[in-house]
N, CA, C and O atoms as a printed pandas DataFrame, in Angstrom:
     atom_number atom_name residue_name chain_id  residue_number  x_coord  y_coord  z_coord
0              1         N          MET        A               1   -2.325   33.147   -7.531
1              2        CA          MET        A               1   -2.603   31.934   -6.809
2              3         C          MET        A               1   -2.086   32.107   -5.373
3              4         O          MET        A               1   -0.958   32.550   -5.155
4              5         N          SER        A               2   -2.916   31.754   -4.423
5              6        CA          SER        A               2   -2.513   31.922   -3.030
6              7         C          SER        A               2   -1.695   30.720   -2.556
7              8         O          SER        A               2   -1.795   29.617   -3.094
8              9         N          ILE        A               3   -0.899   30.973   -1.547
9             10        CA          ILE        A               3   -0.099   29.934   -0.911
10            11         C          ILE        A               3   -0.541   29.852    0.536
11            12         O          ILE        A               3   -0.590   30.862    1.238
12            13         N          GLN        A               4   -0.861   28.647    0.979
13            14        CA          GLN        A               4   -1.289   28.427    2.357
14            15         C          GLN        A               4   -0.216   27.618    3.069
15            16         O          GLN        A               4    0.262   26.609    2.551
16            17         N          ARG        A               5    0.156   28.068    4.258
17            18        CA          ARG        A               5    1.153   27.367    5.069
18            19         C          ARG        A               5    0.500   26.864    6.352
19            20         O          ARG        A               5   -0.207   27.605    7.034
20            21         N          ILE        A               6    0.746   25.594    6.670
21            22        CA          ILE        A               6    0.143   24.970    7.846
22            23         C          ILE        A               6    1.268   24.413    8.709
23            24         O          ILE        A               6    2.240   23.856    8.199
24            25         N          HIS        A               7    1.123   24.568   10.018
25            26        CA          HIS        A               7    2.153   24.145   10.969
26            27         C          HIS        A               7    3.479   24.830   10.635
27            28         O          HIS        A               7    4.502   24.177   10.428
28            29         N          SER        A               8    3.432   26.149   10.590
29            30        CA          SER        A               8    4.616   26.939   10.224
30            31         C          SER        A               8    5.452   27.279   11.439
31            32         O          SER        A               8    4.926   27.519   12.526
32            33         N          GLY        A               9    6.742   27.295   11.244
33            34        CA          GLY        A               9    7.681   27.717   12.268
34            35         C          GLY        A               9    8.601   28.765   11.693
35            36         O          GLY        A               9    8.417   29.186   10.551
36            37         N          PRO        A              10    9.582   29.196   12.451
37            38        CA          PRO        A              10   10.486   30.235   11.961
38            39         C          PRO        A              10   11.405   29.769   10.828
39            40         O          PRO        A              10   11.905   30.594   10.063
40            41         N          ARG        A              11   11.631   28.466   10.714
41            42        CA          ARG        A              11   12.533   27.948    9.689
42            43         C          ARG        A              11   11.793   27.344    8.503
43            44         O          ARG        A              11   12.229   27.480    7.360
44            45         N          MET        A              12   10.674   26.675    8.773
45            46        CA          MET        A              12    9.956   25.989    7.691
46            47         C          MET        A              12    8.522   25.705    8.105
47            48         O          MET        A              12    8.151   25.826    9.273
48            49         N          SER        A              13    7.737   25.327    7.123
49            50        CA          SER        A              13    6.364   24.891    7.343
50            51         C          SER        A              13    6.292   23.391    7.083
51            52         O          SER        A              13    6.940   22.883    6.168
52            53         N          ASP        A              14    5.504   22.685    7.888
53            54        CA          ASP        A              14    5.321   21.255    7.636
54            55         C          ASP        A              14    4.553   21.029    6.342
55            56         O          ASP        A              14    4.807   20.064    5.621
56            57         N          ILE        A              15    3.598   21.936    6.048
57            58        CA          ILE        A              15    2.735   21.797    4.879
58            59         C          ILE        A              15    2.679   23.128    4.146
59            60         O          ILE        A              15    2.508   24.176    4.767
60            61         N          VAL        A              16    2.822   23.088    2.828
61            62        CA          VAL        A              16    2.589   24.262    1.990
62            63         C          VAL        A              16    1.652   23.826    0.869
63            64         O          VAL        A              16    1.934   22.876    0.139
64            65         N          ILE        A              17    0.531   24.538    0.745
65            66        CA          ILE        A              17   -0.431   24.254   -0.314
66            67         C          ILE        A              17   -0.345   25.377   -1.331
67            68         O          ILE        A              17   -0.489   26.554   -0.998
68            69         N          ASN        A              18   -0.107   24.990   -2.585
69            70        CA          ASN        A              18    0.006   25.934   -3.683
70            71         C          ASN        A              18   -0.899   25.416   -4.798
71            72         O          ASN        A              18   -0.583   24.408   -5.430
72            73         N          GLY        A              19   -2.011   26.089   -5.045
73            74        CA          GLY        A              19   -2.977   25.566   -6.008
74            75         C          GLY        A              19   -3.516   24.237   -5.507
75            76         O          GLY        A              19   -4.021   24.152   -4.388
76            77         N          ASN        A              20   -3.413   23.191   -6.335
77            78        CA          ASN        A              20   -3.864   21.857   -5.943
78            79         C          ASN        A              20   -2.743   20.977   -5.418
79            80         O          ASN        A              20   -2.952   19.793   -5.153
80            81         N          ASN        A              21   -1.550   21.550   -5.265
81            82        CA          ASN        A              21   -0.389   20.786   -4.796
82            83         C          ASN        A              21   -0.188   20.950   -3.296
83            84         O          ASN        A              21   -0.239   22.059   -2.765
84            85         N          VAL        A              22    0.038   19.843   -2.634
85            86        CA          VAL        A              22    0.329   19.819   -1.198
86            87         C          VAL        A              22    1.762   19.334   -1.036
87            88         O          VAL        A              22    2.078   18.188   -1.358
88            89         N          HIS        A              23    2.624   20.207   -0.536
89            90        CA          HIS        A              23    4.035   19.888   -0.322
90            91         C          HIS        A              23    4.254   19.660    1.176
91            92         O          HIS        A              23    3.891   20.505    1.995
92            93         N          LEU        A              24    4.840   18.532    1.524
93            94        CA          LEU        A              24    5.240   18.291    2.909
94            95         C          LEU        A              24    6.749   18.442    2.992
95            96         O          LEU        A              24    7.481   18.011    2.101
96            97         N          SER        A              25    7.203   19.060    4.075
97            98        CA          SER        A              25    8.647   19.172    4.272
98            99         C          SER        A              25    9.211   17.782    4.539
99           100         O          SER        A              25    8.457   16.837    4.774
100          101         N          GLY        A              26   10.528   17.659    4.505
101          102        CA          GLY        A              26   11.151   16.382    4.822
102          103         C          GLY        A              26   10.797   15.970    6.239
103          104         O          GLY        A              26   11.010   16.731    7.182
104          105         N          MET        A              27   10.259   14.772    6.393
105          106        CA          MET        A              27    9.825   14.270    7.694
106          107         C          MET        A              27   10.826   13.254    8.221
107          108         O          MET        A              27   11.286   12.378    7.488
108          109         N          THR        A              28   11.154   13.382    9.493
109          110        CA          THR        A              28   11.967   12.388   10.187
110          111         C          THR        A              28   11.187   11.914   11.408
111          112         O          THR        A              28   10.252   12.584   11.848
112          113         N          ALA        A              29   11.562   10.778   11.948
113          114        CA          ALA        A              29   10.876   10.232   13.119
114          115         C          ALA        A              29   11.159   11.105   14.340
115          116         O          ALA        A              29   12.279   11.583   14.521
116          117         N          ALA        A              30   10.152   11.310   15.167
117          118        CA          ALA        A              30   10.309   12.119   16.384
118          119         C          ALA        A              30   11.183   11.382   17.407
119          120         O          ALA        A              30   12.037   11.985   18.057
120          121         N          LYS        A              31   10.957   10.080   17.538
121          122        CA          LYS        A              31   11.754    9.261   18.454
122          123         C          LYS        A              31   12.681    8.410   17.606
123          124         O          LYS        A              31   12.229    7.550   16.851
124          125         N          ARG        A              32   13.985    8.653   17.732
125          126        CA          ARG        A              32   14.934    7.998   16.831
126          127         C          ARG        A              32   15.966    7.137   17.539
127          128         O          ARG        A              32   16.364    6.099   17.011
128          129         N          GLU        A              33   16.400    7.537   18.705
129          130        CA          GLU        A              33   17.534    6.873   19.350
130          131         C          GLU        A              33   17.273    5.385   19.540
131          132         O          GLU        A              33   16.298    4.986   20.177
132          133         N          GLY        A              34   18.160    4.575   18.978
133          134        CA          GLY        A              34   18.071    3.132   19.130
134          135         C          GLY        A              34   16.962    2.477   18.328
135          136         O          GLY        A              34   16.704    1.284   18.493
136          137         N          ARG        A              35   16.302    3.234   17.463
137          138        CA          ARG        A              35   15.175    2.681   16.697
138          139         C          ARG        A              35   15.628    2.284   15.300
139          140         O          ARG        A              35   16.479    2.942   14.701
140          141         N          SER        A              36   15.059    1.218   14.796
141          142        CA          SER        A              36   15.428    0.672   13.495
142          143         C          SER        A              36   14.907    1.542   12.352
143          144         O          SER        A              36   14.082    2.433   12.559
144          145         N          VAL        A              37   15.393    1.273   11.166
145          146        CA          VAL        A              37   14.899    1.947    9.964
146          147         C          VAL        A              37   13.408    1.663    9.799
147          148         O          VAL        A              37   12.644    2.562    9.449
148          149         N          ALA        A              38   12.990    0.430   10.045
149          150        CA          ALA        A              38   11.569    0.081    9.931
150          151         C          ALA        A              38   10.729    0.891   10.909
151          152         O          ALA        A              38    9.682    1.420   10.535
152          153         N          ASP        A              39   11.179    0.994   12.166
153          154        CA          ASP        A              39   10.445    1.772   13.166
154          155         C          ASP        A              39   10.377    3.243   12.782
155          156         O          ASP        A              39    9.319    3.865   12.879
156          157         N          GLN        A              40   11.503    3.801   12.347
157          158        CA          GLN        A              40   11.511    5.212   11.948
158          159         C          GLN        A              40   10.614    5.437   10.739
159          160         O          GLN        A              40    9.879    6.422   10.688
160          161         N          THR        A              41   10.669    4.533    9.768
161          162        CA          THR        A              41    9.823    4.663    8.578
162          163         C          THR        A              41    8.348    4.623    8.957
163          164         O          THR        A              41    7.554    5.428    8.470
164          165         N          SER        A              42    7.990    3.698    9.814
165          166        CA          SER        A              42    6.600    3.579   10.262
166          167         C          SER        A              42    6.120    4.859   10.933
167          168         O          SER        A              42    5.015    5.326   10.661
168          169         N          ASP        A              43    6.946    5.426   11.808
169          170        CA          ASP        A              43    6.593    6.678   12.483
170          171         C          ASP        A              43    6.411    7.814   11.484
171          172         O          ASP        A              43    5.473    8.603   11.597
172          173         N          ILE        A              44    7.306    7.896   10.511
173          174        CA          ILE        A              44    7.232    8.959    9.511
174          175         C          ILE        A              44    5.959    8.815    8.684
175          176         O          ILE        A              44    5.270    9.805    8.440
176          177         N          LEU        A              45    5.640    7.611    8.253
177          178        CA          LEU        A              45    4.456    7.411    7.415
178          179         C          LEU        A              45    3.173    7.723    8.187
179          180         O          LEU        A              45    2.213    8.236    7.612
180          181         N          LYS        A              46    3.153    7.421    9.473
181          182        CA          LYS        A              46    1.999    7.795   10.302
182          183         C          LYS        A              46    1.869    9.318   10.348
183          184         O          LYS        A              46    0.765    9.849   10.228
184          185         N          ARG        A              47    2.973   10.010   10.519
185          186        CA          ARG        A              47    2.961   11.481   10.543
186          187         C          ARG        A              47    2.540   12.042    9.184
187          188         O          ARG        A              47    1.815   13.035    9.126
188          189         N          ILE        A              48    2.983   11.425    8.103
189          190        CA          ILE        A              48    2.570   11.862    6.764
190          191         C          ILE        A              48    1.056   11.725    6.614
191          192         O          ILE        A              48    0.407   12.627    6.083
192          193         N          ASP        A              49    0.488   10.618    7.071
193          194        CA          ASP        A              49   -0.975   10.454    7.036
194          195         C          ASP        A              49   -1.668   11.602    7.772
195          196         O          ASP        A              49   -2.650   12.157    7.281
196          197         N          GLU        A              50   -1.154   11.952    8.947
197          198        CA          GLU        A              50   -1.739   13.032    9.740
198          199         C          GLU        A              50   -1.637   14.377    9.027
199          200         O          GLU        A              50   -2.606   15.136    8.984
200          201         N          LEU        A              51   -0.471   14.670    8.472
201          202        CA          LEU        A              51   -0.279   15.952    7.789
202          203         C          LEU        A              51   -1.116   16.042    6.520
203          204         O          LEU        A              51   -1.685   17.094    6.227
204          205         N          LEU        A              52   -1.195   14.958    5.769
205          206        CA          LEU        A              52   -2.044   14.975    4.573
206          207         C          LEU        A              52   -3.496   15.224    4.956
207          208         O          LEU        A              52   -4.195   15.964    4.264
208          209         N          ALA        A              53   -3.961   14.622    6.044
209          210        CA          ALA        A              53   -5.329   14.870    6.524
210          211         C          ALA        A              53   -5.502   16.337    6.921
211          212         O          ALA        A              53   -6.532   16.943    6.623
212          213         N          ASP        A              54   -4.505   16.908    7.589
213          214        CA          ASP        A              54   -4.565   18.333    7.957
214          215         C          ASP        A              54   -4.682   19.226    6.723
215          216         O          ASP        A              54   -5.283   20.299    6.778
216          217         N          ALA        A              55   -4.112   18.782    5.626
217          218        CA          ALA        A              55   -4.139   19.554    4.382
218          219         C          ALA        A              55   -5.389   19.280    3.554
219          220         O          ALA        A              55   -5.641   19.971    2.567
220          221         N          GLY        A              56   -6.175   18.276    3.945
221          222        CA          GLY        A              56   -7.394   17.953    3.214
222          223         C          GLY        A              56   -7.200   16.929    2.116
223          224         O          GLY        A              56   -7.963   16.906    1.150
224          225         N          THR        A              57   -6.195   16.085    2.247
225          226        CA          THR        A              57   -5.946   15.061    1.242
226          227         C          THR        A              57   -5.502   13.775    1.940
227          228         O          THR        A              57   -5.601   13.661    3.161
228          229         N          SER        A              58   -5.014   12.810    1.160
229          230        CA          SER        A              58   -4.595   11.530    1.729
230          231         C          SER        A              58   -3.555   10.877    0.822
231          232         O          SER        A              58   -3.247   11.381   -0.259
232          233         N          LYS        A              59   -3.019    9.744    1.285
233          234        CA          LYS        A              59   -2.000    9.042    0.509
234          235         C          LYS        A              59   -2.543    8.524   -0.819
235          236         O          LYS        A              59   -1.764    8.167   -1.703
236          237         N          GLU        A              60   -3.839    8.477   -0.973
237          238        CA          GLU        A              60   -4.447    8.111   -2.256
238          239         C          GLU        A              60   -4.062    9.107   -3.352
239          240         O          GLU        A              60   -4.101    8.781   -4.539
240          241         N          HIS        A              61   -3.688   10.331   -2.941
241          242        CA          HIS        A              61   -3.400   11.409   -3.881
242          243         C          HIS        A              61   -1.909   11.749   -3.962
243          244         O          HIS        A              61   -1.547   12.855   -4.364
244          245         N          LEU        A              62   -1.044   10.804   -3.581
245          246        CA          LEU        A              62    0.392   11.028   -3.684
246          247         C          LEU        A              62    0.801   11.215   -5.145
247          248         O          LEU        A              62    0.306   10.524   -6.035
248          249         N          ILE        A              63    1.707   12.155   -5.374
249          250        CA          ILE        A              63    2.242   12.396   -6.710
250          251         C          ILE        A              63    3.709   11.970   -6.765
251          252         O          ILE        A              63    4.117   11.211   -7.644
252          253         N          GLN        A              64    4.490   12.471   -5.813
253          254        CA          GLN        A              64    5.936   12.211   -5.822
254          255         C          GLN        A              64    6.432   12.091   -4.389
255          256         O          GLN        A              64    5.974   12.804   -3.497
256          257         N          VAL        A              65    7.377   11.177   -4.181
257          258        CA          VAL        A              65    7.981   10.986   -2.867
258          259         C          VAL        A              65    9.492   10.861   -3.046
259          260         O          VAL        A              65    9.971   10.158   -3.936
260          261         N          ASN        A              66   10.229   11.553   -2.185
261          262        CA          ASN        A              66   11.684   11.425   -2.117
262          263         C          ASN        A              66   12.030   10.833   -0.761
263          264         O          ASN        A              66   11.546   11.290    0.275
264          265         N          ILE        A              67   12.870    9.816   -0.783
265          266        CA          ILE        A              67   13.283    9.155    0.459
266          267         C          ILE        A              67   14.805    9.178    0.523
267          268         O          ILE        A              67   15.491    8.822   -0.435
268          269         N          TRP        A              68   15.313    9.605    1.673
269          270        CA          TRP        A              68   16.748    9.595    1.930
270          271         C          TRP        A              68   17.016    8.595    3.038
271          272         O          TRP        A              68   16.356    8.619    4.077
272          273         N          LEU        A              69   17.977    7.723    2.818
273          274        CA          LEU        A              69   18.409    6.754    3.819
274          275         C          LEU        A              69   19.843    7.059    4.210
275          276         O          LEU        A              69   20.669    7.376    3.354
276          277         N          SER        A              70   20.141    6.967    5.491
277          278        CA          SER        A              70   21.525    7.187    5.916
278          279         C          SER        A              70   22.423    6.029    5.480
279          280         O          SER        A              70   23.641    6.184    5.390
280          281         N          ASP        A              71   21.820    4.870    5.211
281          282        CA          ASP        A              71   22.567    3.684    4.784
282          283         C          ASP        A              71   21.720    2.931    3.762
283          284         O          ASP        A              71   20.701    2.343    4.126
284          285         N          ILE        A              72   22.115    2.937    2.516
285          286        CA          ILE        A              72   21.323    2.340    1.440
286          287         C          ILE        A              72   21.149    0.834    1.623
287          288         O          ILE        A              72   20.260    0.247    1.007
288          289         N          THR        A              73   21.971    0.197    2.450
289          290        CA          THR        A              73   21.788   -1.240    2.686
290          291         C          THR        A              73   20.502   -1.518    3.465
291          292         O          THR        A              73   20.100   -2.676    3.583
292          293         N          THR        A              74   19.851   -0.487    3.996
293          294        CA          THR        A              74   18.575   -0.651    4.697
294          295         C          THR        A              74   17.378   -0.441    3.763
295          296         O          THR        A              74   16.237   -0.356    4.218
296          297         N          PHE        A              75   17.643   -0.357    2.463
297          298        CA          PHE        A              75   16.601   -0.126    1.452
298          299         C          PHE        A              75   15.460   -1.135    1.568
299          300         O          PHE        A              75   14.291   -0.746    1.561
300          301         N          ASN        A              76   15.782   -2.421    1.673
301          302        CA          ASN        A              76   14.739   -3.449    1.753
302          303         C          ASN        A              76   13.932   -3.346    3.042
303          304         O          ASN        A              76   12.720   -3.557    3.039
304          305         N          GLU        A              77   14.601   -3.025    4.135
305          306        CA          GLU        A              77   13.906   -2.861    5.421
306          307         C          GLU        A              77   12.899   -1.719    5.348
307          308         O          GLU        A              77   11.769   -1.855    5.818
308          309         N          MET        A              78   13.301   -0.597    4.763
309          310        CA          MET        A              78   12.394    0.533    4.594
310          311         C          MET        A              78   11.249    0.154    3.668
311          312         O          MET        A              78   10.094    0.484    3.940
312          313         N          ASN        A              79   11.560   -0.542    2.570
313          314        CA          ASN        A              79   10.536   -0.903    1.592
314          315         C          ASN        A              79    9.478   -1.851    2.156
315          316         O          ASN        A              79    8.326   -1.798    1.727
316          317         N          GLU        A              80    9.835   -2.705    3.096
317          318        CA          GLU        A              80    8.829   -3.582    3.719
318          319         C          GLU        A              80    7.738   -2.756    4.375
319          320         O          GLU        A              80    6.557   -3.079    4.251
320          321         N          VAL        A              81    8.118   -1.703    5.065
321          322        CA          VAL        A              81    7.147   -0.828    5.727
322          323         C          VAL        A              81    6.402   -0.001    4.676
323          324         O          VAL        A              81    5.181    0.139    4.735
324          325         N          TRP        A              82    7.146    0.541    3.723
325          326        CA          TRP        A              82    6.542    1.341    2.649
326          327         C          TRP        A              82    5.484    0.532    1.896
327          328         O          TRP        A              82    4.366    1.006    1.694
328          329         N          ASP        A              83    5.836   -0.682    1.483
329          330        CA          ASP        A              83    4.937   -1.509    0.683
330          331         C          ASP        A              83    3.645   -1.835    1.421
331          332         O          ASP        A              83    2.591   -1.953    0.796
332          333         N          ALA        A              84    3.711   -1.981    2.739
333          334        CA          ALA        A              84    2.508   -2.243    3.538
334          335         C          ALA        A              84    1.645   -0.988    3.690
335          336         O          ALA        A              84    0.448   -1.088    3.958
336          337         N          TRP        A              85    2.245    0.185    3.519
337          338        CA          TRP        A              85    1.541    1.461    3.723
338          339         C          TRP        A              85    0.948    2.027    2.444
339          340         O          TRP        A              85   -0.187    2.502    2.456
340          341         N          VAL        A              86    1.681    1.990    1.351
341          342        CA          VAL        A              86    1.245    2.639    0.114
342          343         C          VAL        A              86    0.045    1.886   -0.472
343          344         O          VAL        A              86   -0.050    0.664   -0.365
344          345         N          LEU        A              87   -0.858    2.633   -1.087
345          346        CA          LEU        A              87   -2.067    2.031   -1.642
346          347         C          LEU        A              87   -1.817    1.482   -3.052
347          348         O          LEU        A              87   -1.371    2.223   -3.927
348          349         N          PRO        A              88   -2.094    0.214   -3.278
349          350        CA          PRO        A              88   -1.949   -0.333   -4.628
350          351         C          PRO        A              88   -2.794    0.482   -5.616
351          352         O          PRO        A              88   -3.935    0.846   -5.330
352          353         N          GLY        A              89   -2.214    0.752   -6.764
353          354        CA          GLY        A              89   -2.904    1.554   -7.767
354          355         C          GLY        A              89   -2.765    3.049   -7.571
355          356         O          GLY        A              89   -3.191    3.834   -8.418
356          357         N          HIS        A              90   -2.167    3.449   -6.447
357          358        CA          HIS        A              90   -1.973    4.879   -6.143
358          359         C          HIS        A              90   -0.522    5.163   -5.780
359          360         O          HIS        A              90   -0.238    6.090   -5.022
360          361         N          THR        A              91    0.389    4.372   -6.315
361          362        CA          THR        A              91    1.798    4.567   -5.994
362          363         C          THR        A              91    2.338    5.808   -6.705
363          364         O          THR        A              91    2.039    6.034   -7.877
364          365         N          PRO        A              92    3.130    6.606   -5.997
365          366        CA          PRO        A              92    3.671    7.837   -6.577
366          367         C          PRO        A              92    4.952    7.574   -7.360
367          368         O          PRO        A              92    5.529    6.489   -7.288
368          369         N          ALA        A              93    5.380    8.572   -8.099
369          370        CA          ALA        A              93    6.754    8.574   -8.592
370          371         C          ALA        A              93    7.634    8.660   -7.344
371          372         O          ALA        A              93    7.308    9.386   -6.405
372          373         N          ARG        A              94    8.752    7.921   -7.330
373          374        CA          ARG        A              94    9.545    7.883   -6.097
374          375         C          ARG        A              94   11.021    7.741   -6.409
375          376         O          ARG        A              94   11.418    7.056   -7.352
376          377         N          ALA        A              95   11.820    8.406   -5.592
377          378        CA          ALA        A              95   13.270    8.250   -5.641
378          379         C          ALA        A              95   13.754    7.946   -4.233
379          380         O          ALA        A              95   13.244    8.497   -3.257
380          381         N          THR        A              96   14.741    7.065   -4.138
381          382        CA          THR        A              96   15.356    6.743   -2.850
382          383         C          THR        A              96   16.863    6.776   -3.034
383          384         O          THR        A              96   17.407    6.127   -3.928
384          385         N          VAL        A              97   17.533    7.541   -2.174
385          386        CA          VAL        A              97   18.983    7.656   -2.264
386          387         C          VAL        A              97   19.600    7.586   -0.876
387          388         O          VAL        A              97   18.925    7.784    0.134
388          389         N          GLU        A              98   20.894    7.302   -0.846
389          390        CA          GLU        A              98   21.655    7.362    0.395
390          391         C          GLU        A              98   22.194    8.781    0.549
391          392         O          GLU        A              98   22.666    9.392   -0.409
392          393         N          ALA        A              99   22.112    9.289    1.771
393          394        CA          ALA        A              99   22.617   10.634    2.035
394          395         C          ALA        A              99   23.034   10.745    3.497
395          396         O          ALA        A              99   22.517   10.040    4.364
396          397         N          ARG        A             100   23.977   11.643    3.750
397          398        CA          ARG        A             100   24.307   11.963    5.129
398          399         C          ARG        A             100   23.200   12.890    5.615
399          400         O          ARG        A             100   23.000   13.966    5.052
400          401         N          LEU        A             101   22.484   12.482    6.651
401          402        CA          LEU        A             101   21.339   13.244    7.142
402          403         C          LEU        A             101   21.769   14.181    8.263
403          404         O          LEU        A             101   22.903   14.110    8.737
404          405         N          ALA        A             102   20.865   15.057    8.683
405          406        CA          ALA        A             102   21.205   16.171    9.571
406          407         C          ALA        A             102   21.781   15.743   10.925
407          408         O          ALA        A             102   22.643   16.428   11.476
408          409         N          LEU        A             103   21.316   14.629   11.455
409          410        CA          LEU        A             103   21.797   14.137   12.752
410          411         C          LEU        A             103   22.124   12.649   12.635
411          412         O          LEU        A             103   21.500   11.946   11.840
412          413         N          PRO        A             104   23.083   12.162   13.404
413          414        CA          PRO        A             104   23.511   10.764   13.270
414          415         C          PRO        A             104   22.414    9.739   13.554
415          416         O          PRO        A             104   22.463    8.632   13.016
416          417         N          ASP        A             105   21.426   10.078   14.387
417          418        CA          ASP        A             105   20.381    9.100   14.712
418          419         C          ASP        A             105   19.217    9.119   13.725
419          420         O          ASP        A             105   18.285    8.327   13.869
420          421         N          ILE        A             106   19.247    9.994   12.735
421          422        CA          ILE        A             106   18.224    9.994   11.682
422          423         C          ILE        A             106   18.645    8.972   10.640
423          424         O          ILE        A             106   19.702    9.093   10.021
424          425         N          LYS        A             107   17.798    7.958   10.455
425          426        CA          LYS        A             107   18.093    6.908    9.488
426          427         C          LYS        A             107   17.284    7.056    8.208
427          428         O          LYS        A             107   17.658    6.524    7.163
428          429         N          VAL        A             108   16.162    7.789    8.296
429          430        CA          VAL        A             108   15.240    7.939    7.165
430          431         C          VAL        A             108   14.675    9.345    7.180
431          432         O          VAL        A             108   14.363    9.886    8.241
432          433         N          GLU        A             109   14.543    9.936    5.998
433          434        CA          GLU        A             109   13.813   11.199    5.830
434          435         C          GLU        A             109   12.960   11.049    4.581
435          436         O          GLU        A             109   13.422   10.553    3.553
436          437         N          ILE        A             110   11.694   11.489    4.683
437          438        CA          ILE        A             110   10.754   11.340    3.566
438          439         C          ILE        A             110   10.080   12.678    3.293
439          440         O          ILE        A             110    9.606   13.348    4.209
440          441         N          GLN        A             111   10.046   13.053    2.021
441          442        CA          GLN        A             111    9.388   14.281    1.564
442          443         C          GLN        A             111    8.307   13.897    0.555
443          444         O          GLN        A             111    8.513   13.022   -0.286
444          445         N          VAL        A             112    7.150   14.563    0.649
445          446        CA          VAL        A             112    5.989   14.186   -0.137
446          447         C          VAL        A             112    5.416   15.374   -0.903
447          448         O          VAL        A             112    5.388   16.504   -0.417
448          449         N          LEU        A             113    4.962   15.077   -2.119
449          450        CA          LEU        A             113    4.121   15.981   -2.904
450          451         C          LEU        A             113    2.845   15.209   -3.188
451          452         O          LEU        A             113    2.887   14.097   -3.713
452          453         N          ALA        A             114    1.711   15.803   -2.841
453          454        CA          ALA        A             114    0.405   15.182   -3.088
454          455         C          ALA        A             114   -0.518   16.210   -3.724
455          456         O          ALA        A             114   -0.201   17.399   -3.776
456          457         N          ALA        A             115   -1.647   15.747   -4.199
457          458        CA          ALA        A             115   -2.649   16.629   -4.779
458          459         C          ALA        A             115   -3.852   16.729   -3.848
459          460         O          ALA        A             115   -4.133   15.815   -3.073
460          461         N          LEU        A             116   -4.544   17.834   -3.936
461          462        CA          LEU        A             116   -5.831   17.939   -3.258
462          463         C          LEU        A             116   -6.861   17.159   -4.075
463          464         O          LEU        A             116   -6.798   17.175   -5.304
464          465         N          PRO        A             117   -7.797   16.484   -3.430
465          466        CA          PRO        A             117   -8.800   15.739   -4.196
466          467         C          PRO        A             117   -9.723   16.678   -4.972
467          468         O          PRO        A             117   -9.913   17.842   -4.618
468          469         N          GLY        A             118  -10.277   16.132   -6.023
469          470        CA          GLY        A             118  -11.237   16.915   -6.812
470          471         C          GLY        A             118  -10.619   17.567   -7.902
471          472         O          GLY        A             118  -11.287   18.265   -8.663
C-alpha cells in the first residue's frame, strides 16, 4: 500500500494518505496572539476544511478527532464553534483533553483522521 504525503516539510507533513485514511497533523491557528479559543478554533476548522479538500475528502468523512485545549475551562467556548461546523449525522469519534501545548499562545490544537470518499 502506498503512502502519499501532501504539504510536507522537514519535520512533518500536513496530510498523510494511507489507503483510504487521511491523517492530518495537529493543527493550530496561524494567528494566535490575543485571540480567543473560539477565534483559534474557527481558524483551525477552516484550515482543516482546506486540507481535507486538498486530500480529496471533506468533513462529511471524518472518522476521529483529537482536540487539545490549554485550559479545559474553555471547553464550552470551543464546542460552540465546533457544533456550528460539524455536520449533523457525520460526527466523528472525538476526544478532548487539557494539555500544555507547544507555545503559550496556542490555546487549541486539533488532529483529524478522515476517510476518502467512495
